[in-house]
Biopython code that builds the backbone (N, CA, C, O; Angstrom):
import numpy as np
from Bio.PDB.StructureBuilder import StructureBuilder

atoms = [
    (1, "MET", "N", (-4.791, 123.155, 60.045)),
    (1, "MET", "CA", (-4.148, 123.114, 61.338)),
    (1, "MET", "C", (-2.837, 122.363, 61.205)),
    (1, "MET", "O", (-2.765, 121.325, 60.547)),
    (2, "SER", "N", (-1.821, 122.887, 61.825)),
    (2, "SER", "CA", (-0.529, 122.215, 61.751)),
    (2, "SER", "C", (-0.099, 121.765, 63.131)),
    (2, "SER", "O", (-0.404, 122.397, 64.142)),
    (3, "CYS", "N", (0.601, 120.681, 63.143)),
    (3, "CYS", "CA", (1.086, 120.106, 64.388)),
    (3, "CYS", "C", (2.478, 119.572, 64.112)),
    (3, "CYS", "O", (2.709, 118.928, 63.089)),
    (4, "SER", "N", (3.394, 119.832, 65.008)),
    (4, "SER", "CA", (4.735, 119.291, 64.809)),
    (4, "SER", "C", (5.138, 118.504, 66.039)),
    (4, "SER", "O", (4.737, 118.820, 67.159)),
    (5, "LEU", "N", (5.927, 117.484, 65.815)),
    (5, "LEU", "CA", (6.388, 116.625, 66.882)),
    (5, "LEU", "C", (7.898, 116.716, 66.924)),
    (5, "LEU", "O", (8.572, 116.474, 65.922)),
    (6, "SER", "N", (8.421, 117.059, 68.065)),
    (6, "SER", "CA", (9.860, 117.212, 68.214)),
    (6, "SER", "C", (10.388, 116.094, 69.097)),
    (6, "SER", "O", (10.017, 115.996, 70.266)),
    (7, "LEU", "N", (11.241, 115.259, 68.550)),
    (7, "LEU", "CA", (11.836, 114.176, 69.322)),
    (7, "LEU", "C", (13.222, 114.581, 69.773)),
    (7, "LEU", "O", (14.022, 115.098, 68.992)),
    (8, "SER", "N", (13.492, 114.344, 71.026)),
    (8, "SER", "CA", (14.787, 114.696, 71.585)),
    (8, "SER", "C", (15.441, 113.442, 72.131)),
    (8, "SER", "O", (14.842, 112.750, 72.954)),
    (9, "ARG", "N", (16.637, 113.134, 71.702)),
    (9, "ARG", "CA", (17.348, 111.949, 72.180)),
    (9, "ARG", "C", (18.405, 112.345, 73.210)),
    (9, "ARG", "O", (19.494, 111.772, 73.241)),
    (10, "SER", "N", (18.087, 113.307, 74.035)),
    (10, "SER", "CA", (19.020, 113.754, 75.064)),
    (10, "SER", "C", (19.004, 112.788, 76.244)),
    (10, "SER", "O", (18.347, 111.748, 76.209)),
    (11, "ASP", "N", (19.726, 113.150, 77.267)),
    (11, "ASP", "CA", (19.770, 112.332, 78.473)),
    (11, "ASP", "C", (18.411, 112.256, 79.165)),
    (11, "ASP", "O", (18.138, 111.297, 79.886)),
    (12, "THR", "N", (17.560, 113.255, 78.953)),
    (12, "THR", "CA", (16.258, 113.261, 79.617)),
    (12, "THR", "C", (15.238, 112.419, 78.882)),
    (12, "THR", "O", (14.187, 112.110, 79.445)),
    (13, "ARG", "N", (15.508, 112.035, 77.643)),
    (13, "ARG", "CA", (14.605, 111.187, 76.857)),
    (13, "ARG", "C", (13.186, 111.744, 76.858)),
    (13, "ARG", "O", (12.254, 111.082, 77.315)),
    (14, "THR", "N", (13.027, 112.940, 76.355)),
    (14, "THR", "CA", (11.714, 113.579, 76.339)),
    (14, "THR", "C", (11.150, 113.644, 74.932)),
    (14, "THR", "O", (11.885, 113.585, 73.946)),
    (15, "ILE", "N", (9.837, 113.766, 74.856)),
    (15, "ILE", "CA", (9.130, 114.008, 73.609)),
    (15, "ILE", "C", (8.295, 115.265, 73.829)),
    (15, "ILE", "O", (7.473, 115.320, 74.743)),
    (16, "ASP", "N", (8.508, 116.260, 72.996)),
    (16, "ASP", "CA", (7.751, 117.506, 73.107)),
    (16, "ASP", "C", (6.700, 117.545, 72.010)),
    (16, "ASP", "O", (7.038, 117.524, 70.827)),
    (17, "LEU", "N", (5.451, 117.599, 72.383)),
    (17, "LEU", "CA", (4.351, 117.665, 71.440)),
    (17, "LEU", "C", (3.920, 119.115, 71.338)),
    (17, "LEU", "O", (3.410, 119.686, 72.302)),
    (18, "LEU", "N", (4.123, 119.708, 70.177)),
    (18, "LEU", "CA", (3.872, 121.133, 70.002)),
    (18, "LEU", "C", (2.490, 121.375, 69.407)),
    (18, "LEU", "O", (2.345, 121.621, 68.210)),
    (19, "ILE", "N", (1.471, 121.301, 70.276)),
    (19, "ILE", "CA", (0.097, 121.583, 69.879)),
    (19, "ILE", "C", (-0.514, 122.485, 70.950)),
    (19, "ILE", "O", (0.041, 122.634, 72.039)),
    (20, "SER", "N", (-1.636, 123.071, 70.636)),
    (20, "SER", "CA", (-2.282, 123.952, 71.599)),
    (20, "SER", "C", (-2.858, 123.151, 72.761)),
    (20, "SER", "O", (-3.095, 121.948, 72.649)),
    (21, "GLU", "N", (-3.076, 123.838, 73.874)),
    (21, "GLU", "CA", (-3.682, 123.192, 75.041)),
    (21, "GLU", "C", (-5.086, 122.688, 74.720)),
    (21, "GLU", "O", (-5.504, 121.639, 75.210)),
    (22, "GLU", "N", (-5.805, 123.438, 73.900)),
    (22, "GLU", "CA", (-7.164, 123.033, 73.527)),
    (22, "GLU", "C", (-7.145, 121.731, 72.729)),
    (22, "GLU", "O", (-7.958, 120.837, 72.963)),
    (23, "GLU", "N", (-6.213, 121.634, 71.789)),
    (23, "GLU", "CA", (-6.084, 120.416, 70.987)),
    (23, "GLU", "C", (-5.690, 119.229, 71.868)),
    (23, "GLU", "O", (-6.218, 118.127, 71.718)),
    (24, "PHE", "N", (-4.754, 119.472, 72.787)),
    (24, "PHE", "CA", (-4.323, 118.409, 73.686)),
    (24, "PHE", "C", (-5.494, 117.931, 74.541)),
    (24, "PHE", "O", (-5.681, 116.726, 74.712)),
    (25, "GLU", "N", (-6.283, 118.860, 75.077)),
    (25, "GLU", "CA", (-7.432, 118.502, 75.907)),
    (25, "GLU", "C", (-8.476, 117.731, 75.097)),
    (25, "GLU", "O", (-9.072, 116.776, 75.598)),
    (26, "ALA", "N", (-8.697, 118.142, 73.854)),
    (26, "ALA", "CA", (-9.657, 117.436, 72.992)),
    (26, "ALA", "C", (-9.187, 116.002, 72.731)),
    (26, "ALA", "O", (-9.990, 115.069, 72.767)),
    (27, "ARG", "N", (-7.905, 115.829, 72.473)),
    (27, "ARG", "CA", (-7.361, 114.480, 72.244)),
    (27, "ARG", "C", (-7.443, 113.633, 73.505)),
    (27, "ARG", "O", (-7.764, 112.446, 73.444)),
    (28, "ARG", "N", (-7.150, 114.252, 74.657)),
    (28, "ARG", "CA", (-7.197, 113.526, 75.919)),
    (28, "ARG", "C", (-8.618, 113.033, 76.202)),
    (28, "ARG", "O", (-8.799, 111.911, 76.673)),
    (29, "LYS", "N", (-9.619, 113.858, 75.920)),
    (29, "LYS", "CA", (-11.008, 113.474, 76.163)),
    (29, "LYS", "C", (-11.469, 112.362, 75.235)),
    (29, "LYS", "O", (-12.295, 111.536, 75.623)),
    (30, "LYS", "N", (-10.944, 112.331, 74.008)),
    (30, "LYS", "CA", (-11.343, 111.303, 73.039)),
    (30, "LYS", "C", (-10.618, 109.978, 73.250)),
    (30, "LYS", "O", (-11.050, 108.948, 72.731)),
    (31, "PHE", "N", (-9.514, 109.993, 74.011)),
    (31, "PHE", "CA", (-8.700, 108.789, 74.173)),
    (31, "PHE", "C", (-9.473, 107.689, 74.896)),
    (31, "PHE", "O", (-10.102, 107.925, 75.928)),
    (32, "VAL", "N", (-9.415, 106.502, 74.340)),
    (32, "VAL", "CA", (-9.987, 105.311, 74.957)),
    (32, "VAL", "C", (-8.863, 104.279, 75.040)),
    (32, "VAL", "O", (-8.304, 103.896, 74.013)),
    (33, "PRO", "N", (-8.520, 103.819, 76.262)),
    (33, "PRO", "CA", (-7.434, 102.848, 76.355)),
    (33, "PRO", "C", (-7.791, 101.560, 75.628)),
    (33, "PRO", "O", (-8.951, 101.149, 75.626)),
    (34, "PRO", "N", (-6.813, 100.927, 75.018)),
    (34, "PRO", "CA", (-7.099, 99.672, 74.309)),
    (34, "PRO", "C", (-7.493, 98.583, 75.296)),
    (34, "PRO", "O", (-7.115, 98.648, 76.466)),
    (35, "PRO", "N", (-8.243, 97.586, 74.848)),
    (35, "PRO", "CA", (-8.617, 96.492, 75.748)),
    (35, "PRO", "C", (-7.390, 95.677, 76.143)),
    (35, "PRO", "O", (-6.391, 95.651, 75.424)),
    (36, "LEU", "N", (-7.477, 95.017, 77.284)),
    (36, "LEU", "CA", (-6.377, 94.168, 77.724)),
    (36, "LEU", "C", (-6.201, 93.015, 76.752)),
    (36, "LEU", "O", (-7.173, 92.493, 76.204)),
    (37, "ARG", "N", (-4.961, 92.626, 76.545)),
    (37, "ARG", "CA", (-4.694, 91.507, 75.640)),
    (37, "ARG", "C", (-5.075, 90.177, 76.274)),
    (37, "ARG", "O", (-5.377, 89.210, 75.575)),
    (38, "ALA", "N", (-5.058, 90.137, 77.597)),
    (38, "ALA", "CA", (-5.410, 88.905, 78.296)),
    (38, "ALA", "C", (-6.543, 89.210, 79.273)),
    (38, "ALA", "O", (-6.541, 90.255, 79.924)),
    (39, "THR", "N", (-7.501, 88.304, 79.375)),
    (39, "THR", "CA", (-8.619, 88.491, 80.302)),
    (39, "THR", "C", (-8.725, 87.359, 81.304)),
    (39, "THR", "O", (-9.641, 87.347, 82.126)),
    (40, "LYS", "N", (-7.803, 86.408, 81.252)),
    (40, "LYS", "CA", (-7.777, 85.316, 82.221)),
    (40, "LYS", "C", (-6.389, 84.693, 82.219)),
    (40, "LYS", "O", (-5.571, 84.961, 81.340)),
    (41, "GLY", "N", (-6.147, 83.871, 83.202)),
    (41, "GLY", "CA", (-4.883, 83.163, 83.278)),
    (41, "GLY", "C", (-3.764, 83.964, 83.927)),
    (41, "GLY", "O", (-3.993, 85.016, 84.524)),
    (42, "THR", "N", (-2.563, 83.448, 83.796)),
    (42, "THR", "CA", (-1.396, 84.015, 84.447)),
    (42, "THR", "C", (-1.082, 85.418, 83.952)),
    (42, "THR", "O", (-0.759, 86.294, 84.755)),
    (43, "LEU", "N", (-1.168, 85.648, 82.658)),
    (43, "LEU", "CA", (-0.877, 86.979, 82.129)),
    (43, "LEU", "C", (-1.861, 88.002, 82.671)),
    (43, "LEU", "O", (-1.468, 89.131, 82.965)),
    (44, "PHE", "N", (-3.126, 87.639, 82.811)),
    (44, "PHE", "CA", (-4.121, 88.546, 83.376)),
    (44, "PHE", "C", (-3.779, 88.875, 84.824)),
    (44, "PHE", "O", (-3.873, 90.031, 85.237)),
    (45, "LYS", "N", (-3.379, 87.862, 85.601)),
    (45, "LYS", "CA", (-2.970, 88.097, 86.988)),
    (45, "LYS", "C", (-1.772, 89.037, 87.038)),
    (45, "LYS", "O", (-1.711, 89.925, 87.888)),
    (46, "TYR", "N", (-0.827, 88.847, 86.137)),
    (46, "TYR", "CA", (0.356, 89.707, 86.067)),
    (46, "TYR", "C", (-0.069, 91.148, 85.788)),
    (46, "TYR", "O", (0.394, 92.077, 86.450)),
    (47, "ILE", "N", (-0.949, 91.328, 84.810)),
    (47, "ILE", "CA", (-1.419, 92.667, 84.452)),
    (47, "ILE", "C", (-2.067, 93.350, 85.650)),
    (47, "ILE", "O", (-1.865, 94.545, 85.865)),
    (48, "GLN", "N", (-2.839, 92.605, 86.427)),
    (48, "GLN", "CA", (-3.550, 93.180, 87.566)),
    (48, "GLN", "C", (-2.647, 93.526, 88.737)),
    (48, "GLN", "O", (-2.928, 94.486, 89.456)),
    (49, "HIS", "N", (-1.582, 92.783, 88.951)),
    (49, "HIS", "CA", (-0.822, 92.912, 90.186)),
    (49, "HIS", "C", (0.549, 93.547, 90.064)),
    (49, "HIS", "O", (1.128, 93.922, 91.083)),
    (50, "VAL", "N", (1.090, 93.684, 88.881)),
    (50, "VAL", "CA", (2.435, 94.222, 88.732)),
    (50, "VAL", "C", (2.340, 95.680, 88.319)),
    (50, "VAL", "O", (1.546, 96.040, 87.450)),
    (51, "SER", "N", (3.158, 96.519, 88.951)),
    (51, "SER", "CA", (3.140, 97.942, 88.631)),
    (51, "SER", "C", (3.741, 98.186, 87.246)),
    (51, "SER", "O", (4.275, 97.273, 86.617)),
    (52, "THR", "N", (3.645, 99.415, 86.792)),
    (52, "THR", "CA", (4.124, 99.760, 85.457)),
    (52, "THR", "C", (5.643, 99.676, 85.364)),
    (52, "THR", "O", (6.334, 99.651, 86.382)),
    (53, "ALA", "N", (6.151, 99.634, 84.149)),
    (53, "ALA", "CA", (7.592, 99.584, 83.927)),
    (53, "ALA", "C", (8.271, 100.819, 84.494)),
    (53, "ALA", "O", (9.383, 100.731, 85.015)),
    (54, "SER", "N", (7.611, 101.974, 84.397)),
    (54, "SER", "CA", (8.213, 103.194, 84.923)),
    (54, "SER", "C", (8.344, 103.156, 86.441)),
    (54, "SER", "O", (9.122, 103.915, 87.017)),
    (55, "GLU", "N", (7.582, 102.271, 87.094)),
    (55, "GLU", "CA", (7.668, 102.109, 88.543)),
    (55, "GLU", "C", (8.504, 100.886, 88.922)),
    (55, "GLU", "O", (8.649, 100.586, 90.107)),
    (56, "GLY", "N", (9.046, 100.188, 87.949)),
    (56, "GLY", "CA", (9.929, 99.068, 88.218)),
    (56, "GLY", "C", (9.310, 97.691, 88.126)),
    (56, "GLY", "O", (9.966, 96.710, 88.476)),
    (57, "CYS", "N", (8.066, 97.577, 87.666)),
    (57, "CYS", "CA", (7.386, 96.280, 87.510)),
    (57, "CYS", "C", (7.424, 95.439, 88.779)),
    (57, "CYS", "O", (7.625, 94.227, 88.714)),
    (58, "VAL", "N", (7.234, 96.072, 89.930)),
    (58, "VAL", "CA", (7.283, 95.348, 91.190)),
    (58, "VAL", "C", (5.885, 94.993, 91.659)),
    (58, "VAL", "O", (4.904, 95.625, 91.269)),
    (59, "THR", "N", (5.808, 93.968, 92.506)),
    (59, "THR", "CA", (4.512, 93.541, 93.026)),
    (59, "THR", "C", (4.327, 93.864, 94.496)),
    (59, "THR", "O", (3.193, 93.888, 94.975)),
    (60, "ASP", "N", (5.400, 94.112, 95.223)),
    (60, "ASP", "CA", (5.251, 94.209, 96.668)),
    (60, "ASP", "C", (5.953, 95.384, 97.328)),
    (60, "ASP", "O", (5.966, 95.457, 98.557)),
    (61, "GLU", "N", (6.526, 96.290, 96.585)),
    (61, "GLU", "CA", (7.203, 97.418, 97.200)),
    (61, "GLU", "C", (6.225, 98.558, 97.420)),
    (61, "GLU", "O", (5.456, 98.912, 96.527)),
    (62, "LEU", "N", (6.261, 99.129, 98.613)),
    (62, "LEU", "CA", (5.413, 100.264, 98.947)),
    (62, "LEU", "C", (6.311, 101.441, 99.284)),
    (62, "LEU", "O", (7.417, 101.265, 99.794)),
    (63, "ARG", "N", (5.833, 102.631, 98.998)),
    (63, "ARG", "CA", (6.619, 103.824, 99.244)),
    (63, "ARG", "C", (5.973, 104.630, 100.364)),
    (63, "ARG", "O", (4.779, 104.926, 100.319)),
    (64, "GLY", "N", (6.762, 104.978, 101.357)),
    (64, "GLY", "CA", (6.338, 105.900, 102.404)),
    (64, "GLY", "C", (5.038, 105.528, 103.076)),
    (64, "GLY", "O", (4.843, 104.382, 103.481)),
    (65, "ASN", "N", (4.148, 106.495, 103.196)),
    (65, "ASN", "CA", (2.878, 106.314, 103.896)),
    (65, "ASN", "C", (1.814, 105.671, 103.021)),
    (65, "ASN", "O", (0.662, 105.556, 103.440)),
    (66, "GLU", "N", (2.172, 105.253, 101.825)),
    (66, "GLU", "CA", (1.191, 104.639, 100.934)),
    (66, "GLU", "C", (0.837, 103.223, 101.362)),
    (66, "GLU", "O", (-0.087, 102.623, 100.812)),
    (67, "ALA", "N", (1.550, 102.689, 102.325)),
    (67, "ALA", "CA", (1.343, 101.306, 102.746)),
    (67, "ALA", "C", (0.109, 101.202, 103.636)),
    (67, "ALA", "O", (0.223, 101.012, 104.847)),
    (68, "SER", "N", (-1.043, 101.323, 103.044)),
    (68, "SER", "CA", (-2.282, 101.233, 103.801)),
    (68, "SER", "C", (-3.198, 100.195, 103.165)),
    (68, "SER", "O", (-3.003, 99.791, 102.019)),
    (69, "ASP", "N", (-4.197, 99.775, 103.927)),
    (69, "ASP", "CA", (-5.164, 98.813, 103.402)),
    (69, "ASP", "C", (-5.908, 99.386, 102.205)),
    (69, "ASP", "O", (-6.239, 98.653, 101.273)),
    (70, "ASP", "N", (-6.177, 100.700, 102.221)),
    (70, "ASP", "CA", (-6.903, 101.326, 101.121)),
    (70, "ASP", "C", (-6.153, 101.185, 99.800)),
    (70, "ASP", "O", (-6.771, 101.078, 98.741)),
    (71, "MET", "N", (-4.837, 101.187, 99.861)),
    (71, "MET", "CA", (-4.049, 101.084, 98.639)),
    (71, "MET", "C", (-4.300, 99.756, 97.936)),
    (71, "MET", "O", (-4.330, 99.690, 96.707)),
    (72, "TRP", "N", (-4.480, 98.700, 98.724)),
    (72, "TRP", "CA", (-4.607, 97.381, 98.129)),
    (72, "TRP", "C", (-6.002, 97.076, 97.643)),
    (72, "TRP", "O", (-6.165, 96.173, 96.822)),
    (73, "LYS", "N", (-7.026, 97.786, 98.107)),
    (73, "LYS", "CA", (-8.394, 97.474, 97.717)),
    (73, "LYS", "C", (-8.605, 97.576, 96.214)),
    (73, "LYS", "O", (-9.315, 96.748, 95.644)),
    (74, "GLY", "N", (-8.017, 98.553, 95.564)),
    (74, "GLY", "CA", (-8.179, 98.718, 94.130)),
    (74, "GLY", "C", (-7.375, 97.739, 93.309)),
    (74, "GLY", "O", (-7.615, 97.605, 92.109)),
    (75, "LYS", "N", (-6.412, 97.038, 93.930)),
    (75, "LYS", "CA", (-5.543, 96.146, 93.179)),
    (75, "LYS", "C", (-5.939, 94.684, 93.327)),
    (75, "LYS", "O", (-5.232, 93.806, 92.833)),
    (76, "MET", "N", (-7.044, 94.405, 93.991)),
    (76, "MET", "CA", (-7.464, 93.022, 94.185)),
    (76, "MET", "C", (-8.260, 92.521, 92.993)),
    (76, "MET", "O", (-9.009, 93.269, 92.364)),
    (77, "THR", "N", (-8.087, 91.259, 92.700)),
    (77, "THR", "CA", (-8.954, 90.637, 91.707)),
    (77, "THR", "C", (-10.324, 90.458, 92.345)),
    (77, "THR", "O", (-10.427, 90.477, 93.572)),
    (78, "PRO", "N", (-11.368, 90.286, 91.562)),
    (78, "PRO", "CA", (-12.691, 90.070, 92.150)),
    (78, "PRO", "C", (-12.724, 88.870, 93.102)),
    (78, "PRO", "O", (-13.393, 88.914, 94.134)),
    (79, "ALA", "N", (-12.015, 87.818, 92.761)),
    (79, "ALA", "CA", (-11.999, 86.628, 93.623)),
    (79, "ALA", "C", (-11.336, 86.939, 94.963)),
    (79, "ALA", "O", (-11.821, 86.509, 96.009)),
    (80, "VAL", "N", (-10.243, 87.676, 94.937)),
    (80, "VAL", "CA", (-9.549, 88.031, 96.175)),
    (80, "VAL", "C", (-10.410, 88.977, 97.002)),
    (80, "VAL", "O", (-10.478, 88.841, 98.223)),
    (81, "ALA", "N", (-11.066, 89.931, 96.355)),
    (81, "ALA", "CA", (-11.932, 90.871, 97.063)),
    (81, "ALA", "C", (-13.096, 90.133, 97.726)),
    (81, "ALA", "O", (-13.458, 90.447, 98.860)),
    (82, "THR", "N", (-13.682, 89.163, 97.035)),
    (82, "THR", "CA", (-14.770, 88.371, 97.599)),
    (82, "THR", "C", (-14.280, 87.573, 98.801)),
    (82, "THR", "O", (-14.947, 87.521, 99.835)),
    (83, "MET", "N", (-13.118, 86.957, 98.660)),
    (83, "MET", "CA", (-12.551, 86.177, 99.756)),
    (83, "MET", "C", (-12.234, 87.072, 100.948)),
    (83, "MET", "O", (-12.485, 86.685, 102.090)),
    (84, "GLN", "N", (-11.691, 88.254, 100.704)),
    (84, "GLN", "CA", (-11.381, 89.189, 101.784)),
    (84, "GLN", "C", (-12.653, 89.606, 102.512)),
    (84, "GLN", "O", (-12.661, 89.681, 103.741)),
    (85, "ALA", "N", (-13.723, 89.877, 101.777)),
    (85, "ALA", "CA", (-14.998, 90.253, 102.388)),
    (85, "ALA", "C", (-15.540, 89.121, 103.247)),
    (85, "ALA", "O", (-16.076, 89.360, 104.329)),
    (86, "LYS", "N", (-15.403, 87.889, 102.770)),
    (86, "LYS", "CA", (-15.870, 86.718, 103.521)),
    (86, "LYS", "C", (-15.064, 86.551, 104.804)),
    (86, "LYS", "O", (-15.625, 86.243, 105.855)),
    (87, "ILE", "N", (-13.756, 86.753, 104.723)),
    (87, "ILE", "CA", (-12.891, 86.665, 105.915)),
    (87, "ILE", "C", (-13.316, 87.702, 106.949)),
    (87, "ILE", "O", (-13.438, 87.396, 108.135)),
    (88, "GLU", "N", (-13.542, 88.937, 106.486)),
    (88, "GLU", "CA", (-13.957, 90.004, 107.393)),
    (88, "GLU", "C", (-15.303, 89.687, 108.035)),
    (88, "GLU", "O", (-15.509, 89.959, 109.218)),
    (89, "GLU", "N", (-16.216, 89.116, 107.261)),
    (89, "GLU", "CA", (-17.534, 88.727, 107.780)),
    (89, "GLU", "C", (-17.386, 87.652, 108.857)),
    (89, "GLU", "O", (-18.011, 87.753, 109.913)),
    (90, "LEU", "N", (-16.572, 86.630, 108.607)),
    (90, "LEU", "CA", (-16.369, 85.563, 109.583)),
    (90, "LEU", "C", (-15.664, 86.064, 110.842)),
    (90, "LEU", "O", (-15.992, 85.643, 111.951)),
    (91, "GLU", "N", (-14.692, 86.969, 110.667)),
    (91, "GLU", "CA", (-14.008, 87.538, 111.827)),
    (91, "GLU", "C", (-14.978, 88.345, 112.692)),
    (91, "GLU", "O", (-14.894, 88.314, 113.920)),
    (92, "ALA", "N", (-15.899, 89.065, 112.050)),
    (92, "ALA", "CA", (-16.909, 89.831, 112.789)),
    (92, "ALA", "C", (-17.832, 88.912, 113.567)),
    (92, "ALA", "O", (-18.199, 89.215, 114.702)),
    (93, "LYS", "N", (-18.213, 87.785, 112.962)),
    (93, "LYS", "CA", (-19.059, 86.812, 113.665)),
    (93, "LYS", "C", (-18.336, 86.218, 114.853)),
    (93, "LYS", "O", (-18.932, 86.038, 115.915)),
    (94, "LEU", "N", (-17.043, 85.906, 114.690)),
    (94, "LEU", "CA", (-16.257, 85.357, 115.806)),
    (94, "LEU", "C", (-16.125, 86.375, 116.929)),
    (94, "LEU", "O", (-16.209, 86.016, 118.104)),
    (95, "ALA", "N", (-15.921, 87.623, 116.585)),
    (95, "ALA", "CA", (-15.774, 88.675, 117.594)),
    (95, "ALA", "C", (-17.067, 88.902, 118.360)),
    (95, "ALA", "O", (-17.042, 89.284, 119.530)),
    (96, "ALA", "N", (-18.206, 88.666, 117.696)),
    (96, "ALA", "CA", (-19.507, 88.874, 118.337)),
    (96, "ALA", "C", (-19.822, 87.778, 119.355)),
    (96, "ALA", "O", (-20.651, 87.983, 120.241)),
    (97, "LYS", "N", (-19.180, 86.632, 119.240)),
    (97, "LYS", "CA", (-19.483, 85.501, 120.156)),
    (97, "LYS", "C", (-18.853, 85.694, 121.488)),
    (97, "LYS", "O", (-19.003, 84.849, 122.370)),
]
sb = StructureBuilder()
sb.init_structure("model")
sb.init_model(0)
sb.init_chain("A")
sb.init_seg("    ")
for serial, (resi, resn, name, xyz) in enumerate(atoms, 1):
    if name == "N":
        sb.init_residue(resn, " ", resi, " ")
    sb.init_atom(name, np.array(xyz, "f"), 0.0, 1.0, " ", f" {name:<3s}", serial, name[0])
structure = sb.get_structure()
């Protein structure tokens, strides 16, 4: 089996991988992301809360209608999610009184 990789240094900065769709799908299924380099501390917090470089590495910018509570649920640390649940529980108790 042969595979060729074509690198293009044009203005679009693209990489064209010339393999069959079947080969690409097989590679995609086998891919396992590497473990995080940090699992605690400031770097871990940064990894969890900052968007990718392709999105500008921002922490607080929202685009269009994406600014919803659902968007933030997946980006919370376990501690923040626990605290948020506790706040909601206490607010519900206050509302019931």
